[in-house]
C-alpha positions as CSV (number, residue, x, y, z in Angstrom):
1,M,0.3,0.2,-0.3
2,F,1.0,3.3,-0.9
3,I,1.4,5.8,1.8
4,K,2.5,9.5,0.9
5,I,4.4,11.1,3.4
6,L,4.1,15.0,3.4
7,T,6.1,17.6,5.3
8,V,5.1,20.3,7.5
9,T,5.1,22.7,5.1
10,A,3.5,21.0,2.2
11,L,0.6,19.9,4.6
12,N,0.1,23.7,5.8
13,G,0.2,24.6,2.4
14,Y,-2.3,22.1,1.6
15,I,-4.6,23.1,4.4
16,K,-3.9,26.9,3.3
17,K,-5.6,25.7,-0.3
18,V,-8.3,23.9,1.3
19,I,-9.4,26.6,3.6
20,D,-8.5,29.3,0.2
21,S,-10.5,28.0,-1.6
22,D,-13.9,27.7,0.3
23,F,-16.1,30.3,-0.3
24,I,-17.8,30.9,3.2
25,L,-14.1,31.0,4.3
26,N,-13.5,33.7,1.7
27,N,-16.5,35.9,3.1
28,A,-16.5,35.5,6.6
29,N,-18.9,37.7,8.6
30,V,-18.0,37.0,12.3
31,K,-19.1,38.9,15.6
32,G,-17.3,38.9,18.9
33,E,-15.6,40.4,21.4
34,L,-12.4,42.1,21.1
35,S,-9.4,41.0,23.3
36,N,-5.4,41.7,23.6
37,V,-6.0,44.6,20.6
38,K,-2.4,45.6,20.0
39,L,-2.4,49.0,17.7
40,H,1.3,48.3,16.3
41,S,3.7,51.1,15.5
42,S,3.7,50.1,11.4
43,G,-0.1,50.8,11.0
44,H,-1.3,47.1,11.5
45,I,-3.9,46.1,14.2
46,Y,-3.7,42.5,16.0
47,F,-6.2,41.4,18.1
48,S,-8.5,38.4,19.3
49,L,-11.9,37.8,19.0
50,K,-13.8,35.3,20.8
51,D,-17.0,35.1,22.9
52,A,-18.1,32.6,26.0
53,F,-16.9,29.5,24.2
54,G,-14.2,30.1,21.5
55,K,-11.4,32.3,20.2
56,I,-9.7,33.4,17.1
57,N,-6.6,35.3,16.3
58,C,-7.3,38.2,14.2
59,I,-5.4,40.8,11.8
60,M,-5.9,43.8,10.0
61,F,-3.4,45.3,7.7
62,K,-2.8,49.1,7.8
63,S,-4.1,50.0,4.4
64,Q,-7.8,48.6,5.9
65,A,-7.2,50.1,8.9
66,Q,-6.8,53.2,7.9
67,K,-10.3,52.7,7.2
68,L,-11.5,52.5,10.3
69,T,-14.4,55.0,11.7
70,I,-14.0,53.0,15.1
71,T,-10.9,52.9,17.8
72,P,-10.8,48.9,18.3
73,R,-10.4,48.1,22.1
74,D,-10.5,45.5,24.3
75,G,-14.2,44.7,25.6
76,M,-16.0,46.0,22.5
77,N,-18.4,44.2,20.6
78,V,-17.8,44.0,17.0
79,I,-18.6,42.6,13.7
80,I,-15.7,42.1,11.1
81,R,-15.8,41.2,7.7
82,G,-12.9,38.9,5.7
83,K,-10.5,36.1,5.1
84,V,-10.0,33.3,6.5
85,S,-6.4,31.9,6.0
86,V,-3.5,29.8,7.2
87,Y,-0.6,31.5,8.4
88,E,2.0,28.5,6.6
89,K,5.2,29.1,8.9
90,G,3.2,29.1,12.0
91,G,0.4,26.2,11.2
92,A,-2.5,28.6,12.6
93,Y,-5.5,30.4,11.2
94,Q,-6.8,33.8,11.4
95,I,-9.1,36.1,10.0
96,Y,-7.6,38.5,7.9
97,C,-10.0,41.1,8.6
98,N,-11.3,44.2,6.1
99,S,-13.5,46.4,7.7
100,M,-14.7,46.5,11.6
101,E,-18.1,47.7,13.1
102,T,-19.8,48.2,16.6
103,D,-22.4,45.3,17.9
104,G,-22.0,46.6,21.6
105,E,-19.8,46.4,24.3
106,G,-18.5,43.1,25.8
107,Q,-19.9,41.2,28.5
108,L,-16.8,41.5,30.3
109,Y,-16.7,45.2,30.0
110,L,-20.1,45.8,31.1
111,A,-19.0,43.9,33.8
112,F,-16.7,45.8,34.9
113,Q,-18.6,49.3,34.3
114,K,-21.1,47.9,36.9
115,L,-19.0,46.8,39.4
116,K,-16.7,50.3,39.0
117,E,-20.4,52.3,39.7
118,K,-21.5,49.9,42.5
119,L,-17.9,50.3,44.3
120,E,-17.6,54.3,43.9
121,K,-21.1,54.7,45.2
122,E,-19.9,52.9,47.9
123,G,-17.1,54.7,48.8
124,L,-14.7,52.3,48.0
125,F,-12.5,55.1,45.6
126,D,-12.8,58.2,47.8
127,G,-10.0,60.2,48.6
128,A,-10.1,60.4,51.9
129,H,-9.5,57.3,52.5
130,K,-6.4,56.6,50.9
131,K,-3.7,56.1,53.0
132,E,-0.7,58.4,52.4
133,I,2.7,56.5,51.0
134,P,5.5,56.4,53.0
135,L,8.3,58.4,51.6
136,F,11.1,55.8,53.1
137,P,9.7,52.3,53.8
138,K,12.2,50.3,55.7
139,R,10.6,47.0,53.6
140,I,8.6,46.8,50.5
141,G,5.9,43.9,50.3
142,I,5.7,42.4,46.8
143,I,2.6,40.8,45.6
144,T,3.3,39.4,42.3
145,S,4.0,36.0,40.4
146,Q,7.3,35.0,40.9
147,T,8.1,34.0,37.6
148,G,6.8,37.0,35.6
149,A,8.8,39.9,33.8
150,A,6.8,42.2,36.1
151,V,9.0,41.4,39.3
152,K,12.1,41.3,37.7
153,D,11.3,45.2,36.9
154,I,10.3,45.9,40.3
155,I,13.5,44.7,41.7
156,N,15.6,46.1,38.8
157,V,14.1,49.7,39.2
158,A,14.2,49.2,42.6
159,T,17.7,48.4,43.3
160,R,19.3,50.7,40.7
161,R,17.6,53.5,42.6
162,N,18.6,52.4,46.2
163,A,20.6,49.4,46.5
164,N,19.7,49.3,50.1
165,V,16.2,48.7,49.6
166,N,14.1,45.6,51.4
167,M,11.6,43.7,50.0
168,L,9.7,41.0,50.6
169,I,8.4,39.1,47.3
170,Y,4.8,37.2,48.2
171,P,4.2,34.6,45.0
172,A,1.2,34.8,44.3
173,L,-1.2,33.7,40.6
174,V,-2.2,37.0,38.9
175,Q,-4.2,35.0,36.5
176,G,-6.6,32.8,36.3
177,I,-9.7,31.5,38.6
178,N,-7.9,31.6,42.0
179,A,-5.7,34.5,41.2
180,S,-8.2,37.1,43.2
181,D,-7.9,35.2,46.2
182,D,-4.5,34.4,46.6
183,V,-3.5,38.0,45.5
184,A,-5.7,38.7,49.1
185,K,-4.0,36.5,50.9
186,G,-1.0,38.3,50.4
187,I,-2.3,41.3,51.4
188,K,-4.0,39.6,54.1
189,Y,-0.4,38.2,55.3
190,F,1.5,41.5,54.9
191,N,-0.8,43.1,56.9
192,T,-1.4,39.8,59.5
193,S,2.8,40.0,59.6
194,K,2.9,43.8,59.5
195,N,6.3,43.0,58.6
196,V,6.3,46.3,55.9
197,D,5.9,49.3,55.0
198,L,4.2,49.5,51.9
199,I,2.8,46.8,49.6
200,I,2.9,46.7,45.8
201,I,0.9,44.6,43.7
202,A,2.2,43.6,40.7
203,R,1.2,42.0,37.2
204,G,2.4,42.6,33.5
205,G,0.1,43.7,30.1
206,G,-2.9,41.5,29.3
207,S,-5.8,41.5,27.9
208,I,-9.1,42.2,29.4
209,E,-9.7,38.6,30.8
210,E,-6.2,38.2,31.6
211,L,-6.2,41.1,33.9
212,W,-10.0,40.2,35.2
213,A,-8.8,38.4,38.3
214,F,-8.1,42.2,39.9
215,N,-11.0,43.1,38.9
216,E,-13.2,40.8,41.5
217,E,-14.7,42.1,44.0
218,S,-13.9,40.4,47.0
219,L,-9.8,41.7,46.1
220,A,-11.3,45.4,46.1
221,N,-12.7,44.8,49.8
222,V,-9.5,43.0,51.1
223,I,-7.6,46.4,49.0
224,Y,-9.9,48.6,50.9
225,S,-9.7,47.4,54.1
226,S,-5.9,47.5,54.2
227,N,-3.9,49.5,57.1
228,I,-0.6,49.0,54.7
229,P,-0.7,51.2,52.0
230,I,-1.2,49.6,48.6
231,I,0.2,50.5,45.1
232,T,-0.9,49.4,42.2
233,G,1.2,48.1,38.9
234,I,-0.8,46.5,36.9
235,G,-0.4,45.3,32.9
236,H,0.1,48.6,30.4
237,E,-0.4,52.4,31.1
238,T,-3.5,52.3,29.4
239,D,-5.0,49.4,31.1
240,F,-7.4,50.2,34.5
241,T,-8.8,47.4,36.6
242,I,-11.0,48.1,40.4
243,A,-8.2,47.6,42.1
244,D,-6.2,50.6,40.5
245,F,-9.0,52.9,42.0
246,V,-9.5,51.3,45.4
247,S,-5.7,51.0,45.9
248,D,-4.1,54.0,47.4
249,H,-1.8,54.9,44.5
250,R,-2.0,53.4,40.8
251,A,1.0,53.0,38.9
252,P,0.4,52.7,35.3
253,T,3.3,49.6,35.0
254,P,5.3,47.6,37.5
255,S,8.0,49.5,37.1
256,A,6.9,52.6,37.3
257,A,5.1,51.3,41.1
258,A,8.6,50.4,42.3
259,E,9.9,54.1,40.9
260,I,7.1,56.0,43.2
261,A,8.3,53.3,46.1
262,V,12.3,53.6,46.3
263,R,13.2,57.1,46.4
264,N,16.3,57.3,44.2
265,L,19.4,57.5,46.7
266,K,21.3,59.7,44.2
267,D,18.8,62.6,44.0
268,L,18.0,62.1,47.8
269,N,22.0,63.0,48.3
270,N,21.9,65.5,46.0
271,E,18.4,66.8,47.6
272,I,20.3,66.7,51.4
273,R,23.2,67.9,50.0
274,S,20.9,71.5,48.8
275,F,18.8,71.7,51.7
276,R,22.7,71.4,53.6
277,E,24.0,74.2,51.7
278,L,20.3,76.4,52.4
279,L,21.1,75.6,56.0
280,L,24.1,76.4,56.0
281,R,23.9,80.0,54.3
282,S,20.5,80.4,56.3
283,I,22.8,80.0,59.8
284,K,25.2,82.2,58.2
285,F,23.1,85.0,57.5
286,K,21.5,84.8,60.6
287,V,24.7,84.5,62.2
288,T,25.9,87.7,60.6
289,K,22.6,89.6,61.5
290,E,22.9,88.7,65.0
291,Y,26.2,89.8,65.1
292,N,25.5,93.0,63.7
293,K,22.8,93.5,66.0
294,I,25.2,93.3,68.9
295,E,27.4,94.9,67.5
296,L,25.0,98.2,67.2
297,L,23.6,97.3,70.6
298,N,27.4,97.6,72.3
299,K,28.0,101.1,70.4
300,T,24.7,102.2,71.9
301,L,25.7,101.0,75.0
302,K,29.0,102.5,74.9
303,I,28.0,106.0,73.8
304,N,25.2,105.5,76.7
305,N,27.5,104.4,79.1
306,P,26.3,105.5,82.9
307,L,30.4,106.0,83.8
308,N,30.8,108.1,80.5
309,Y,27.5,110.0,81.7
310,V,29.0,110.5,85.4
311,V,32.5,111.4,83.8
312,N,30.4,114.4,81.2
313,Q,28.3,115.4,84.6
314,Y,31.9,115.6,86.4
315,T,33.1,118.3,83.5
316,Y,29.3,119.8,83.3
317,I,29.8,120.4,87.5
318,D,33.0,121.5,86.8
319,N,31.4,124.1,84.0
320,L,29.1,125.2,86.4
321,K,31.9,125.9,89.1
322,E,34.0,128.1,86.5
323,N,30.9,129.9,85.5
324,L,29.7,129.9,89.1
325,N,33.0,131.3,90.3
326,Y,33.8,133.4,87.4
327,K,30.0,134.9,88.2
328,F,30.9,135.4,92.2
329,N,34.2,137.0,91.2
330,A,32.7,139.6,89.0
331,M,30.1,140.2,91.4
332,I,32.3,140.8,94.1
333,L,34.2,143.5,91.7
334,L,31.5,145.2,91.1
335,E,30.0,145.3,94.7
336,K,33.7,146.6,95.7
337,Q,33.5,149.2,92.5
338,K,30.1,150.1,94.2
339,L,32.1,150.1,97.5
340,S,34.6,152.2,96.5
341,K,32.6,154.6,94.8
342,L,30.1,154.7,97.8
343,N,33.2,154.9,99.8
344,A,34.9,157.9,97.7
345,L,31.4,159.5,97.7
346,M,30.9,159.2,101.8
347,H,34.9,160.6,102.3
348,A,34.1,163.3,100.0
349,H,30.6,164.3,102.2
350,N,32.2,163.4,105.5
351,P,31.7,166.0,107.7
352,L,35.0,165.6,109.5
353,N,37.1,166.6,106.5
354,V,36.1,170.1,106.8
355,L,36.7,169.8,110.6
356,N,40.5,169.0,109.5
357,K,40.5,172.4,107.7
358,G,39.9,174.3,111.0
359,Y,36.0,174.1,110.6
360,A,33.9,173.1,113.7
361,V,30.3,172.1,114.0
362,L,27.9,173.4,116.7
363,Q,25.2,171.3,118.6
364,N,22.6,171.7,121.0
365,N,22.3,169.3,124.0
366,E,20.0,167.3,121.7
367,N,22.5,166.9,119.1
368,E,21.0,169.0,116.7
369,V,23.5,170.6,114.5
370,I,23.4,174.9,115.3
371,S,23.6,176.4,111.8
372,E,22.1,179.9,112.6
373,I,22.6,182.6,115.4
374,E,18.9,182.9,116.3
375,T,19.3,179.4,117.6
376,L,22.7,180.6,119.6
377,K,20.3,183.4,121.2
378,N,18.4,180.7,122.5
379,I,20.3,178.6,124.4
380,K,22.8,178.3,126.9
381,E,24.7,175.4,126.5
382,I,26.2,174.0,123.4
383,K,28.4,171.1,122.2
384,I,31.7,172.5,119.6
385,T,32.9,169.4,117.6
386,L,36.4,169.4,116.2
387,K,38.6,167.1,114.6
388,D,40.0,165.9,117.4
389,G,36.9,165.6,119.9
390,C,34.3,167.3,121.0
391,V,33.7,170.1,124.0
392,G,30.6,171.7,126.0
393,F,30.5,175.3,126.6
394,K,28.0,177.4,128.5
395,L,27.0,180.7,127.6
396,S,26.8,183.8,129.4
397,D,27.2,186.8,127.1
398,L,26.5,186.2,123.1
399,E,27.8,188.7,121.6
400,E,26.9,189.3,117.9
401,F,30.1,190.4,115.8
């Protein structure tokens, strides 16, 4: 019996010819939910189309993608038109899509939106409940797959930023039915052990169904109840999960989560040096300012020194003394001059001076001066004063010449 043996390439080529010759497969209209959409930089779009029981890979080349009026994203329900063919090198069949239109939102996406609205109303996303991320955590707990790229990215970024960082990894499933419970156990473990200051929940990128473990309500409640701050770094920058909204801080990627959790030691040292220089300048300025103030007070004290005041008062007293002596001497001199004038005047009018010239003064018994002869006629006794004294006489016969 003759048996034809085919090579793998020949088999794939034969299958491709069979499929390419089928009318229905060449004019396929298929509806389903978009998953794992990748908008490539070349302009091509790679995605999967799925329903409850199956999935098929699809590709739309740039020439057809430019005609789209919608932006494909995970969770969208669409109807695509194209042909089913085989990629011979990989031995996989896929749909080469010519057009795409919406057919409503996918079930997973609708479930995500419904749960998001529910938890938001319950306050699980409230910013007032979110805990502050510690600036310098002594130990960081990481909940992720121990074999995935996320944990390697976190370790690389964290150790590059600070080689002294201490990390404790809790290996957990990050995809599948039990993933949500596994991550929740990790959060509970760290909260019970209290051996970390910060928790990072991380996973690499994926489709909405691959990230669905982080959209479970049970996990959201555990994150909300955690006493330890939690940073999520799940998927890519465009991926959002319920865990991201509940966590205390959402990072766009696992690497970004490590950057947020671990401060760059080099930047920190530069910052410390800057603060040190600023502090030294401030101290120098303050010291100089206070020194100048003390110098001013010292000068003021010297100017207002009580000893200086006393010395100045001595000088003032001496000036007063000199002034008083001057005025006193001037007054004495003035009085001497007055006295001298009065003495001269008195001397000039001294009757004794007349007596020295040979004159005499006649007085009665009452010492009244007798200046007229008629007065002599009426008295019997007189007193005659000469320059050398006084003598009394009795008058008997008065003869007028």
